N, C-alpha and C positions, 0 to 999 in steps of 0.2 A: 718732217717732224716725227719724233719717236712716239709721241702721244696722239697721233692722228686717229680720229674716229674710224671705226671699221664699218664695212658693209656699205660704202659710199657708191652711189650710182651717178656717174658723170654723164649728164644728159646732152652734152654738146662738145664735140671734139673733131679735129681734122688730122687723124692719125694714119690714114691710108697713104701708102707711098705713091707719089706722083700723080695723084688724082686732081688736086686743086693747089691752092697756095699753102697747104699744110705740109706734112712730112714730105721731104724731097726724095727720100730713098728708103729702102727696106730697113737698113740699119737705124735710121732715124726713128722710124715707126716703132721698132723694138725697144729702143731706148726710151721713147715717150711712154710706152706701156710699162716699162720698168719703173719709171718715175711715178706713174699713176698708182701702180701696185704699192710702192713705198708710202704713198699718201693715203692708203686705206681704201682705194677704189677696187671694188669687186666686179663691177660691170661698167662698161664704157660704151656710149652710143656714138657710133661713127657717123658724123653728119657732114659729109663732103658738100661743098657748094654746088648747087645746080643753077645755071643761068640759061634761060631759054634762047637768048640771043647768040649763044656760043654753040649750042648743039641740041640735038633732039633728046628726048627722055631716053629713048632706046640706046643711043650712043653713050650717054652718060652712064646708064646702068651697066652697060657692057664693060666700060672702062673700070667702073667702081668694083664690079663683081670680080674682075680679073685681079685687081689689087687685093681684094678680100681673100681670094684663093691663094695668092702668093704669100701674103702675110700669115694666113692660117697654116700653110705648108711649112713655113720657116719655124713657127711656134711649135708645131707637132714634131718636126724633125729634131729639134733641139730639146724637146720635152720641157718647155719653159712654163713656169707657173706665173701666168699673167692674167689680167682681168678678162672676163668674158666680153666678147665684142658683139654688139647688136648693131645691125646695119640700118642706116636711114639716110637722110639728106637734109641739107639746109637750103630751102627753096626760096629764091628771091621772087617776091610777088610780082606778077606781070599781068597785063590785061588778057583775059582769056584762060588764065590758069585753071579756073573752076570748070572749064569746058574740056580740059584735056582728057582724052579717052583713057590714057594710061596713067592717070593721076595716082592710082594705087601703087605704082612702081616707085614712087618717090616717098611713100610712107615708111615709117619705122616697120621693119620686117614683121609680117604676120599681124599687123594692125591696120587701122584706118586713121592713125594719128600722124600728122604731118607738121614738121618744123618749118615755120614760115619766117623769112627775113623781110622786114618792111623796107621800103626805100628810105635813104638818109636825106630826106627833103620834106618839104611841106606835104602833108597827106591830103589827097584829093578824094572826092566822093566815090570814084570808081574803085578805090582801094577797099573801102568798107563794103562796097557791093560785092567785090570778089570774095572777101572773107565770108560774107553772109552766104554767098552762093556755094562756097566750099562746104559750109556747115549744112546747108539744105540738101547736099548730095550725100550726107551721112558721114562726112569726114570730120575729124576733130583737129582744128588748128592749135598749134603750140607756138606762141609768139617768141621768137628767139631774142635773147638779150634785150628785153623791152626797155631797159634803162638807158641803152646806148642811143636812143632816138631823141633824148632830151636835148633841147636847143632848137632844132628845126620844128619839133613838135612840143607843145606845152604839156605840162603834167595834167592839166585839166582835160585836155583833149584825149590823152591816153586813157585816163581813168574813166571819163564819162562817155566817150564814144567807142573806143576799141574794146575796153575791158568790160563794157556793159553787154557785149556779145558773149556767146557761149564759147569762149576760148580759154586755153590754159596759158600760163606765163613761165618763161625760163629766164633766169638772171645769171650773169657771168660771175664767176668766183672773184675775179679781180675787182669787181664793182663794190664789194664789201669793204675794200680798203680805202675808198674815196668818200670824202664827206658828202659831196653833192649827190652821188648816186646812192650812197647808203641811206641818205635822208629819204630819197624816193622809194627805195626798197622797204623802208619802214612803213611808208604809206601803203605799199602793196600788201604788206603783212597785215596791217590794220584793217584793210578792206578784204582780207582773205583771198588775195589774188596770187601771191607767190606760190607757184606750183612745184617747180623743180629748179635745180642749179646745174651749171655746167662749167667746165674749165675753159672752153673755147680755145683749147691748146692748138697751136699751129707748128711749133718747132721747139728747139732746145735752147733758144737764146731769148729773143724778144717776146715771145708769146708761149711761155712754158706754163704748165699747169700749176695753179695755186689753189686747187679745190680743197685741200686740207685746211688752208687758212680760213676759207669761207665756212667750212663745216665747223671748225673750232669757234669762229665768231658766233655763228648761230647757236652753238651749244652753250657758249658763255652768256650770250645776250637773251636768248629765248628758251633755252633749256633742252634737255634730251628729248622730251616728248615732241617738241616742235620739229627738231631735226629728224626724228623718226617719221613724222608726218610727211616731210619733204621726200624722204626715201621711199615711203610707201606709195606716194603719188607717182614717183618715177617707176617703181616696180609695176604699178598698174598700167602705166602708159606704154611700157615696152612689152607687156604681155597681153593686154586686152585687145 
């Protein structure tokens, strides 16, 4: 969109080539970044999936950092004007995550803030215990696309159990276009819980970025001041 808000921080994306189910190759990554730039994105947080049942943290970080290097090299060699990339991970919660010695390696670079993906099923007590334990270790959980768990988990449980803890919340851009999830996001805003937004972009077809649509919706519905708050939240979480 030509009237996209500027200075957007996209807090959730899968732009790194060949790391997960996101960008399949370097050319795809570059095109995804071009699209983000056209939508007003200045900074994009790369949050490749981490699943402990597939590999160790060290293996994941090695693969991820190699992709970061290759992507950065291509951007520099072609002198491309693309969004700044901040490296992190989308970490699927598992028993024992809070005890991982190298937990900091999964955080957004330079911070102790970690994007957590909850299971898409009924939530058990151990999950809350893990989140609490992560917090007590001095880390700050950011709950990925919180609205996507509706169904297996009730609104009441999300709001009263999970969000009563000291966590931040990320919502996906596409969820602002759905009546059901938009209704839930409205409740998050009412409770002061919506922290950041992300495109959760994976490719150039089925899961392309629509973060400009979400930013414009927020701008129209809640005003420039609230959109600025969302972006200031994001800036804090990638720098602090």
